[in-house]
N, CA, C and O atoms as a GROMACS GRO file, in nm:
protein
  476
    1MET      N    1  -7.011 -11.502  15.163
    1MET     CA    2  -7.001 -11.344  15.092
    1MET      C    3  -6.835 -11.384  15.015
    1MET      O    4  -6.739 -11.450  15.055
    2LYS      N    5  -6.865 -11.298  14.876
    2LYS     CA    6  -6.760 -11.256  14.765
    2LYS      C    7  -6.645 -11.190  14.870
    2LYS      O    8  -6.670 -11.108  14.958
    3HIS      N    9  -6.531 -11.238  14.843
    3HIS     CA   10  -6.433 -11.096  14.881
    3HIS      C   11  -6.396 -11.030  14.804
    3HIS      O   12  -6.380 -11.062  14.687
    4ILE      N   13  -6.370 -10.910  14.856
    4ILE     CA   14  -6.367 -10.785  14.804
    4ILE      C   15  -6.207 -10.734  14.788
    4ILE      O   16  -6.151 -10.676  14.882
    5ASP      N   17  -6.139 -10.760  14.661
    5ASP     CA   18  -5.995 -10.737  14.670
    5ASP      C   19  -5.989 -10.616  14.695
    5ASP      O   20  -6.086 -10.540  14.695
    6LYS      N   21  -5.828 -10.573  14.728
    6LYS     CA   22  -5.788 -10.416  14.717
    6LYS      C   23  -5.801 -10.306  14.606
    6LYS      O   24  -5.803 -10.186  14.635
    7SER      N   25  -5.812 -10.362  14.448
    7SER     CA   26  -5.839 -10.263  14.366
    7SER      C   27  -5.983 -10.238  14.375
    7SER      O   28  -6.030 -10.163  14.288
    8THR      N   29  -6.047 -10.277  14.446
    8THR     CA   30  -6.193 -10.239  14.450
    8THR      C   31  -6.179 -10.153  14.558
    8THR      O   32  -6.185 -10.030  14.544
    9ARG      N   33  -6.162 -10.211  14.670
    9ARG     CA   34  -6.131 -10.085  14.738
    9ARG      C   35  -6.068  -9.952  14.755
    9ARG      O   36  -6.101  -9.853  14.821
   10LEU      N   37  -5.933  -9.985  14.649
   10LEU     CA   38  -5.902  -9.822  14.593
   10LEU      C   39  -5.998  -9.773  14.516
   10LEU      O   40  -6.031  -9.654  14.520
   11SER      N   41  -6.047  -9.854  14.445
   11SER     CA   42  -6.166  -9.770  14.319
   11SER      C   43  -6.270  -9.674  14.382
   11SER      O   44  -6.315  -9.570  14.334
   12ASN      N   45  -6.316  -9.760  14.561
   12ASN     CA   46  -6.414  -9.692  14.600
   12ASN      C   47  -6.356  -9.587  14.652
   12ASN      O   48  -6.401  -9.482  14.606
   13TYR      N   49  -6.252  -9.572  14.750
   13TYR     CA   50  -6.149  -9.463  14.825
   13TYR      C   51  -6.148  -9.384  14.714
   13TYR      O   52  -6.229  -9.291  14.716
   14ILE      N   53  -6.080  -9.395  14.622
   14ILE     CA   54  -6.062  -9.301  14.511
   14ILE      C   55  -6.229  -9.210  14.485
   14ILE      O   56  -6.231  -9.087  14.498
   15ILE      N   57  -6.335  -9.274  14.454
   15ILE     CA   58  -6.446  -9.249  14.400
   15ILE      C   59  -6.508  -9.127  14.536
   15ILE      O   60  -6.522  -9.005  14.538
   16ASP      N   61  -6.528  -9.212  14.612
   16ASP     CA   62  -6.562  -9.135  14.750
   16ASP      C   63  -6.456  -8.985  14.810
   16ASP      O   64  -6.494  -8.874  14.847
   17ILE      N   65  -6.366  -9.023  14.802
   17ILE     CA   66  -6.260  -8.899  14.817
   17ILE      C   67  -6.278  -8.805  14.722
   17ILE      O   68  -6.228  -8.694  14.740
   18LEU      N   69  -6.354  -8.833  14.605
   18LEU     CA   70  -6.347  -8.728  14.506
   18LEU      C   71  -6.459  -8.636  14.572
   18LEU      O   72  -6.449  -8.518  14.606
   19VAL      N   73  -6.579  -8.731  14.580
   19VAL     CA   74  -6.686  -8.629  14.587
   19VAL      C   75  -6.692  -8.583  14.708
   19VAL      O   76  -6.758  -8.480  14.725
   20ILE      N   77  -6.638  -8.636  14.802
   20ILE     CA   78  -6.560  -8.558  14.938
   20ILE      C   79  -6.489  -8.441  14.922
   20ILE      O   80  -6.509  -8.349  15.002
   21TYR      N   81  -6.403  -8.429  14.829
   21TYR     CA   82  -6.305  -8.291  14.827
   21TYR      C   83  -6.419  -8.181  14.777
   21TYR      O   84  -6.434  -8.068  14.824
   22ILE      N   85  -6.512  -8.256  14.646
   22ILE     CA   86  -6.585  -8.161  14.578
   22ILE      C   87  -6.697  -8.088  14.662
   22ILE      O   88  -6.716  -7.968  14.647
   23LEU      N   89  -6.758  -8.152  14.737
   23LEU     CA   90  -6.843  -8.112  14.886
   23LEU      C   91  -6.761  -8.048  14.942
   23LEU      O   92  -6.821  -7.956  14.998
   24TRP      N   93  -6.614  -8.038  14.968
   24TRP     CA   94  -6.550  -7.951  15.012
   24TRP      C   95  -6.569  -7.806  14.985
   24TRP      O   96  -6.603  -7.707  15.050
   25ILE      N   97  -6.530  -7.835  14.856
   25ILE     CA   98  -6.452  -7.676  14.795
   25ILE      C   99  -6.624  -7.633  14.775
   25ILE      O  100  -6.618  -7.516  14.738
   26ILE      N  101  -6.727  -7.661  14.780
   26ILE     CA  102  -6.824  -7.609  14.720
   26ILE      C  103  -6.925  -7.529  14.845
   26ILE      O  104  -6.990  -7.425  14.850
   27VAL      N  105  -6.893  -7.647  14.940
   27VAL     CA  106  -6.938  -7.579  15.114
   27VAL      C  107  -6.788  -7.461  15.141
   27VAL      O  108  -6.823  -7.350  15.180
   28SER      N  109  -6.678  -7.474  15.128
   28SER     CA  110  -6.590  -7.399  15.126
   28SER      C  111  -6.644  -7.254  15.056
   28SER      O  112  -6.677  -7.154  15.120
   29LEU      N  113  -6.644  -7.264  14.952
   29LEU     CA  114  -6.694  -7.161  14.892
   29LEU      C  115  -6.815  -7.076  14.937
   29LEU      O  116  -6.820  -6.962  14.891
   30PHE      N  117  -6.912  -7.116  15.019
   30PHE     CA  118  -7.026  -7.063  15.044
   30PHE      C  119  -7.075  -7.011  15.162
   30PHE      O  120  -7.171  -6.945  15.202
   31THR      N  121  -6.911  -7.099  15.231
   31THR     CA  122  -6.896  -7.008  15.412
   31THR      C  123  -6.789  -6.956  15.418
   31THR      O  124  -6.745  -6.923  15.528
   32ASN      N  125  -6.727  -6.938  15.317
   32ASN     CA  126  -6.598  -6.873  15.322
   32ASN      C  127  -6.536  -6.875  15.467
   32ASN      O  128  -6.527  -6.788  15.553
   33THR      N  129  -6.494  -7.018  15.461
   33THR     CA  130  -6.401  -7.075  15.556
   33THR      C  131  -6.234  -7.152  15.512
   33THR      O  132  -6.149  -7.227  15.560
   34GLY      N  133  -6.268  -7.062  15.373
   34GLY     CA  134  -6.114  -7.104  15.310
   34GLY      C  135  -6.085  -7.252  15.251
   34GLY      O  136  -6.156  -7.326  15.319
   35TYR      N  137  -6.022  -7.324  15.165
   35TYR     CA  138  -5.982  -7.427  15.127
   35TYR      C  139  -5.886  -7.517  15.257
   35TYR      O  140  -5.882  -7.640  15.253
   36LEU      N  141  -5.814  -7.440  15.369
   36LEU     CA  142  -5.721  -7.504  15.436
   36LEU      C  143  -5.808  -7.548  15.568
   36LEU      O  144  -5.738  -7.574  15.666
   37ASN      N  145  -5.944  -7.560  15.584
   37ASN     CA  146  -6.017  -7.556  15.699
   37ASN      C  147  -6.042  -7.756  15.677
   37ASN      O  148  -6.095  -7.836  15.600
   38VAL      N  149  -5.965  -7.754  15.802
   38VAL     CA  150  -5.952  -7.982  15.800
   38VAL      C  151  -6.069  -7.984  15.882
   38VAL      O  152  -6.150  -8.058  15.826
   39PHE      N  153  -6.113  -7.942  15.979
   39PHE     CA  154  -6.228  -7.985  16.034
   39PHE      C  155  -6.328  -7.966  15.948
   39PHE      O  156  -6.424  -8.044  15.954
   40LEU      N  157  -6.327  -7.877  15.869
   40LEU     CA  158  -6.474  -7.894  15.754
   40LEU      C  159  -6.477  -7.979  15.673
   40LEU      O  160  -6.583  -8.016  15.622
   41LEU      N  161  -6.330  -8.042  15.636
   41LEU     CA  162  -6.266  -8.133  15.541
   41LEU      C  163  -6.381  -8.247  15.623
   41LEU      O  164  -6.484  -8.297  15.578
   42SER      N  165  -6.302  -8.265  15.787
   42SER     CA  166  -6.331  -8.394  15.861
   42SER      C  167  -6.487  -8.406  15.887
   42SER      O  168  -6.540  -8.516  15.896
   43ALA      N  169  -6.561  -8.283  15.900
   43ALA     CA  170  -6.704  -8.264  15.950
   43ALA      C  171  -6.793  -8.338  15.803
   43ALA      O  172  -6.894  -8.406  15.817
   44ILE      N  173  -6.728  -8.307  15.662
   44ILE     CA  174  -6.797  -8.329  15.557
   44ILE      C  175  -6.763  -8.496  15.539
   44ILE      O  176  -6.852  -8.580  15.551
   45MET      N  177  -6.645  -8.526  15.514
   45MET     CA  178  -6.590  -8.702  15.562
   45MET      C  179  -6.688  -8.767  15.605
   45MET      O  180  -6.729  -8.861  15.538
   46PHE      N  181  -6.753  -8.731  15.732
   46PHE     CA  182  -6.783  -8.816  15.861
   46PHE      C  183  -6.896  -8.806  15.787
   46PHE      O  184  -6.900  -8.896  15.704
   47LEU      N  185  -7.024  -8.705  15.781
   47LEU     CA  186  -7.151  -8.686  15.759
   47LEU      C  187  -7.172  -8.752  15.602
   47LEU      O  188  -7.281  -8.767  15.548
   48TYR      N  189  -7.062  -8.781  15.554
   48TYR     CA  190  -7.087  -8.862  15.396
   48TYR      C  191  -7.077  -8.996  15.461
   48TYR      O  192  -7.183  -9.060  15.461
   49TYR      N  193  -6.992  -9.043  15.507
   49TYR     CA  194  -6.956  -9.202  15.547
   49TYR      C  195  -7.096  -9.229  15.599
   49TYR      O  196  -7.174  -9.313  15.553
   50PHE      N  197  -7.117  -9.139  15.708
   50PHE     CA  198  -7.208  -9.192  15.803
   50PHE      C  199  -7.375  -9.163  15.732
   50PHE      O  200  -7.469  -9.239  15.752
   51LEU      N  201  -7.379  -9.098  15.688
   51LEU     CA  202  -7.526  -9.078  15.674
   51LEU      C  203  -7.541  -9.180  15.489
   51LEU      O  204  -7.653  -9.207  15.446
   52PHE      N  205  -7.443  -9.211  15.426
   52PHE     CA  206  -7.464  -9.293  15.303
   52PHE      C  207  -7.491  -9.434  15.380
   52PHE      O  208  -7.599  -9.492  15.374
   53GLU      N  209  -7.385  -9.478  15.447
   53GLU     CA  210  -7.383  -9.603  15.511
   53GLU      C  211  -7.477  -9.640  15.622
   53GLU      O  212  -7.488  -9.761  15.638
   54ALA      N  213  -7.539  -9.570  15.693
   54ALA     CA  214  -7.605  -9.558  15.752
   54ALA      C  215  -7.735  -9.580  15.666
   54ALA      O  216  -7.740  -9.698  15.631
   55LEU      N  217  -7.834  -9.511  15.623
   55LEU     CA  218  -7.908  -9.533  15.522
   55LEU      C  219  -7.922  -9.630  15.413
   55LEU      O  220  -8.036  -9.672  15.391
   56THR      N  221  -7.816  -9.676  15.335
   56THR     CA  222  -7.816  -9.737  15.203
   56THR      C  223  -7.718  -9.849  15.229
   56THR      O  224  -7.726  -9.950  15.160
   57SER      N  225  -7.632  -9.840  15.315
   57SER     CA  226  -7.519  -9.934  15.343
   57SER      C  227  -7.407  -9.907  15.212
   57SER      O  228  -7.302  -9.972  15.211
   58GLN      N  229  -7.421  -9.857  15.157
   58GLN     CA  230  -7.337  -9.750  15.042
   58GLN      C  231  -7.324  -9.652  15.054
   58GLN      O  232  -7.400  -9.575  15.112
   59THR      N  233  -7.167  -9.614  14.976
   59THR     CA  234  -7.175  -9.462  14.930
   59THR      C  235  -7.143  -9.469  14.807
   59THR      O  236  -7.161  -9.582  14.763
   60LEU      N  237  -7.100  -9.392  14.728
   60LEU     CA  238  -7.111  -9.342  14.615
   60LEU      C  239  -7.024  -9.479  14.522
   60LEU      O  240  -7.068  -9.559  14.440
   61GLY      N  241  -6.877  -9.460  14.583
   61GLY     CA  242  -6.786  -9.547  14.531
   61GLY      C  243  -6.853  -9.702  14.550
   61GLY      O  244  -6.839  -9.780  14.457
   62LYS      N  245  -6.929  -9.748  14.676
   62LYS     CA  246  -6.968  -9.871  14.708
   62LYS      C  247  -7.034  -9.877  14.603
   62LYS      O  248  -6.974  -9.937  14.514
   63LEU      N  249  -7.182  -9.822  14.562
   63LEU     CA  250  -7.266  -9.828  14.481
   63LEU      C  251  -7.230  -9.841  14.306
   63LEU      O  252  -7.299  -9.901  14.224
   64ILE      N  253  -7.095  -9.761  14.278
   64ILE     CA  254  -7.047  -9.814  14.169
   64ILE      C  255  -6.990  -9.964  14.103
   64ILE      O  256  -6.999 -10.042  14.009
   65THR      N  257  -6.918  -9.932  14.247
   65THR     CA  258  -6.829 -10.121  14.207
   65THR      C  259  -6.954 -10.220  14.260
   65THR      O  260  -6.943 -10.342  14.256
   66LYS      N  261  -7.056 -10.161  14.301
   66LYS     CA  262  -7.172 -10.294  14.356
   66LYS      C  263  -7.138 -10.360  14.450
   66LYS      O  264  -7.154 -10.482  14.446
   67THR      N  265  -7.084 -10.299  14.561
   67THR     CA  266  -7.039 -10.384  14.703
   67THR      C  267  -7.127 -10.267  14.820
   67THR      O  268  -7.178 -10.165  14.774
   68LYS      N  269  -7.135 -10.298  14.960
   68LYS     CA  270  -7.177 -10.283  15.048
   68LYS      C  271  -7.134 -10.296  15.191
   68LYS      O  272  -7.021 -10.343  15.208
   69VAL      N  273  -7.201 -10.265  15.293
   69VAL     CA  274  -7.110 -10.276  15.417
   69VAL      C  275  -7.192 -10.378  15.474
   69VAL      O  276  -7.310 -10.348  15.453
   70VAL      N  277  -7.180 -10.498  15.545
   70VAL     CA  278  -7.220 -10.596  15.654
   70VAL      C  279  -7.155 -10.563  15.734
   70VAL      O  280  -7.053 -10.495  15.738
   71ASN      N  281  -7.256 -10.644  15.856
   71ASN     CA  282  -7.210 -10.703  15.974
   71ASN      C  283  -7.109 -10.838  15.948
   71ASN      O  284  -7.159 -10.908  15.860
   72LYS      N  285  -7.022 -10.874  15.982
   72LYS     CA  286  -6.888 -11.014  15.987
   72LYS      C  287  -7.044 -11.128  15.920
   72LYS      O  288  -7.012 -11.173  15.810
   73ASP      N  289  -7.159 -11.166  15.954
   73ASP     CA  290  -7.228 -11.214  15.957
   73ASP      C  291  -7.382 -11.220  15.829
   73ASP      O  292  -7.475 -11.299  15.808
   74GLY      N  293  -7.328 -11.074  15.764
   74GLY     CA  294  -7.429 -11.076  15.672
   74GLY      C  295  -7.497 -10.978  15.646
   74GLY      O  296  -7.502 -10.912  15.542
   75SER      N  297  -7.580 -10.960  15.788
   75SER     CA  298  -7.674 -10.898  15.846
   75SER      C  299  -7.649 -10.755  15.811
   75SER      O  300  -7.531 -10.738  15.780
   76LYS      N  301  -7.722 -10.645  15.806
   76LYS     CA  302  -7.697 -10.504  15.816
   76LYS      C  303  -7.640 -10.404  15.946
   76LYS      O  304  -7.695 -10.365  16.049
   77PRO      N  305  -7.530 -10.388  15.899
   77PRO     CA  306  -7.467 -10.328  16.023
   77PRO      C  307  -7.567 -10.190  16.080
   77PRO      O  308  -7.609 -10.102  16.004
   78HIS      N  309  -7.590 -10.194  16.213
   78HIS     CA  310  -7.640 -10.088  16.354
   78HIS      C  311  -7.578  -9.994  16.318
   78HIS      O  312  -7.464 -10.003  16.275
   79VAL      N  313  -7.667  -9.850  16.335
   79VAL     CA  314  -7.624  -9.722  16.318
   79VAL      C  315  -7.474  -9.741  16.418
   79VAL      O  316  -7.364  -9.702  16.377
   80ILE      N  317  -7.494  -9.806  16.550
   80ILE     CA  318  -7.335  -9.762  16.583
   80ILE      C  319  -7.273  -9.817  16.553
   80ILE      O  320  -7.162  -9.782  16.593
   81SER      N  321  -7.270  -9.926  16.474
   81SER     CA  322  -7.148  -9.980  16.363
   81SER      C  323  -7.092  -9.865  16.286
   81SER      O  324  -6.973  -9.832  16.288
   82ILE      N  325  -7.164  -9.821  16.233
   82ILE     CA  326  -7.180  -9.707  16.128
   82ILE      C  327  -7.069  -9.590  16.160
   82ILE      O  328  -6.974  -9.531  16.110
   83LEU      N  329  -7.140  -9.598  16.267
   83LEU     CA  330  -7.090  -9.409  16.384
   83LEU      C  331  -6.920  -9.475  16.382
   83LEU      O  332  -6.848  -9.441  16.289
   84ILE      N  333  -6.881  -9.545  16.460
   84ILE     CA  334  -6.765  -9.628  16.463
   84ILE      C  335  -6.676  -9.622  16.349
   84ILE      O  336  -6.555  -9.600  16.339
   85ARG      N  337  -6.785  -9.654  16.248
   85ARG     CA  338  -6.682  -9.715  16.095
   85ARG      C  339  -6.658  -9.535  16.050
   85ARG      O  340  -6.551  -9.505  15.997
   86SER      N  341  -6.751  -9.437  16.074
   86SER     CA  342  -6.707  -9.282  16.030
   86SER      C  343  -6.593  -9.254  16.135
   86SER      O  344  -6.478  -9.213  16.117
   87ILE      N  345  -6.644  -9.280  16.225
   87ILE     CA  346  -6.513  -9.231  16.292
   87ILE      C  347  -6.395  -9.223  16.296
   87ILE      O  348  -6.319  -9.128  16.312
   88SER      N  349  -6.372  -9.386  16.272
   88SER     CA  350  -6.243  -9.476  16.278
   88SER      C  351  -6.156  -9.412  16.094
   88SER      O  352  -6.039  -9.441  16.068
   89ARG      N  353  -6.242  -9.329  15.997
   89ARG     CA  354  -6.185  -9.285  15.880
   89ARG      C  355  -6.125  -9.188  15.908
   89ARG      O  356  -6.024  -9.174  15.839
   90LEU      N  357  -6.151  -9.067  16.024
   90LEU     CA  358  -6.093  -9.005  16.016
   90LEU      C  359  -5.961  -9.012  16.075
   90LEU      O  360  -5.883  -8.918  16.060
   91PHE      N  361  -5.929  -9.119  16.142
   91PHE     CA  362  -5.759  -9.135  16.145
   91PHE      C  363  -5.712  -9.118  16.039
   91PHE      O  364  -5.795  -9.140  15.950
   92PRO      N  365  -5.565  -9.072  15.984
   92PRO     CA  366  -5.539  -9.012  15.880
   92PRO      C  367  -5.487  -9.153  15.808
   92PRO      O  368  -5.516  -9.174  15.691
   93LEU      N  369  -5.426  -9.229  15.868
   93LEU     CA  370  -5.386  -9.342  15.810
   93LEU      C  371  -5.463  -9.457  15.829
   93LEU      O  372  -5.420  -9.572  15.836
   94ASP      N  373  -5.569  -9.424  15.836
   94ASP     CA  374  -5.689  -9.510  15.815
   94ASP      C  375  -5.698  -9.626  15.646
   94ASP      O  376  -5.709  -9.748  15.638
   95TRP      N  377  -5.690  -9.539  15.554
   95TRP     CA  378  -5.664  -9.595  15.431
   95TRP      C  379  -5.550  -9.670  15.382
   95TRP      O  380  -5.559  -9.730  15.274
   96LEU      N  381  -5.436  -9.673  15.456
   96LEU     CA  382  -5.332  -9.751  15.469
   96LEU      C  383  -5.340  -9.861  15.530
   96LEU      O  384  -5.246  -9.940  15.546
   97SER      N  385  -5.479  -9.877  15.577
   97SER     CA  386  -5.463  -9.950  15.712
   97SER      C  387  -5.510 -10.130  15.622
   97SER      O  388  -5.501 -10.251  15.646
   98TYR      N  389  -5.561 -10.038  15.512
   98TYR     CA  390  -5.654 -10.180  15.424
   98TYR      C  391  -5.542 -10.241  15.282
   98TYR      O  392  -5.515 -10.353  15.240
   99MET      N  393  -5.501 -10.097  15.244
   99MET     CA  394  -5.420 -10.095  15.120
   99MET      C  395  -5.260 -10.218  15.142
   99MET      O  396  -5.246 -10.319  15.073
  100PHE      N  397  -5.170 -10.176  15.240
  100PHE     CA  398  -5.071 -10.228  15.260
  100PHE      C  399  -5.098 -10.335  15.408
  100PHE      O  400  -4.996 -10.360  15.472
  101GLY      N  401  -5.210 -10.385  15.452
  101GLY     CA  402  -5.220 -10.418  15.593
  101GLY      C  403  -5.313 -10.554  15.529
  101GLY      O  404  -5.281 -10.616  15.428
  102ASN      N  405  -5.436 -10.583  15.615
  102ASN     CA  406  -5.438 -10.720  15.620
  102ASN      C  407  -5.575 -10.671  15.512
  102ASN      O  408  -5.595 -10.553  15.482
  103ASP      N  409  -5.676 -10.807  15.454
  103ASP     CA  410  -5.792 -10.732  15.376
  103ASP      C  411  -5.868 -10.696  15.460
  103ASP      O  412  -5.971 -10.764  15.461
  104ILE      N  413  -5.865 -10.605  15.544
  104ILE     CA  414  -5.970 -10.535  15.597
  104ILE      C  415  -5.902 -10.399  15.660
  104ILE      O  416  -5.781 -10.392  15.680
  105GLY      N  417  -5.981 -10.307  15.685
  105GLY     CA  418  -5.923 -10.162  15.712
  105GLY      C  419  -5.936 -10.128  15.853
  105GLY      O  420  -5.981 -10.218  15.924
  106MET      N  421  -5.908 -10.027  15.906
  106MET     CA  422  -5.904 -10.031  16.062
  106MET      C  423  -6.030 -10.049  16.057
  106MET      O  424  -6.093 -10.137  16.115
  107HIS      N  425  -6.097  -9.914  15.948
  107HIS     CA  426  -6.259  -9.918  16.018
  107HIS      C  427  -6.348 -10.031  16.022
  107HIS      O  428  -6.458 -10.023  16.078
  108ASP      N  429  -6.309 -10.135  15.968
  108ASP     CA  430  -6.363 -10.273  15.965
  108ASP      C  431  -6.368 -10.333  16.073
  108ASP      O  432  -6.465 -10.385  16.127
  109LEU      N  433  -6.247 -10.325  16.110
  109LEU     CA  434  -6.165 -10.352  16.250
  109LEU      C  435  -6.251 -10.361  16.342
  109LEU      O  436  -6.307 -10.460  16.388
  110PHE      N  437  -6.263 -10.188  16.385
  110PHE     CA  438  -6.270 -10.128  16.516
  110PHE      C  439  -6.459 -10.188  16.479
  110PHE      O  440  -6.501 -10.285  16.543
  111SER      N  441  -6.535 -10.133  16.394
  111SER     CA  442  -6.668 -10.179  16.376
  111SER      C  443  -6.725 -10.263  16.354
  111SER      O  444  -6.847 -10.255  16.343
  112ASN      N  445  -6.638 -10.413  16.334
  112ASN     CA  446  -6.702 -10.572  16.289
  112ASN      C  447  -6.771 -10.559  16.150
  112ASN      O  448  -6.857 -10.628  16.095
  113THR      N  449  -6.729 -10.491  16.128
  113THR     CA  450  -6.800 -10.538  15.950
  113THR      C  451  -6.698 -10.525  15.848
  113THR      O  452  -6.584 -10.478  15.838
  114ILE      N  453  -6.791 -10.590  15.768
  114ILE     CA  454  -6.710 -10.644  15.631
  114ILE      C  455  -6.754 -10.526  15.485
  114ILE      O  456  -6.821 -10.423  15.493
  115LEU      N  457  -6.696 -10.579  15.375
  115LEU     CA  458  -6.731 -10.513  15.264
  115LEU      C  459  -6.769 -10.629  15.190
  115LEU      O  460  -6.691 -10.724  15.194
  116THR      N  461  -6.907 -10.642  15.104
  116THR     CA  462  -6.884 -10.798  15.034
  116THR      C  463  -7.019 -10.709  14.924
  116THR      O  464  -7.112 -10.631  14.944
  117LYS      N  465  -6.971 -10.765  14.830
  117LYS     CA  466  -7.060 -10.758  14.660
  117LYS      C  467  -7.188 -10.736  14.704
  117LYS      O  468  -7.225 -10.803  14.801
  118LYS      N  469  -7.266 -10.657  14.654
  118LYS     CA  470  -7.405 -10.624  14.638
  118LYS      C  471  -7.500 -10.742  14.569
  118LYS      O  472  -7.485 -10.759  14.448
  119ASN      N  473  -7.591 -10.818  14.636
  119ASN     CA  474  -7.665 -10.894  14.528
  119ASN      C  475  -7.773 -10.807  14.428
  119ASN      O  476  -7.835 -10.865  14.339
   0.00000   0.00000   0.00000
């Protein structure tokens, strides 16, 4: 499996967070919950990552950068691993864990998954 550098991970994060914020704004407009509804943002973030990664092992950011989520042995992650991974992303400092820490993020560590190049 090919090592994914931090710039690719940052690209994934920026693309995904932009999509999540756009979805949040659209849903907020139709639900009249306002832009400051953090619970709604968290729910959209969780569903975005969980549904995309559970169904395809990729988010929009990963699709663009040609990366995907796999188990450490290279196999497709089970739904429970994706669930753990998606919940872990809700911790506010998760994104810092891979930008300034190890090569894996907190969500990778807790779910025993890694990011790799898609074949």
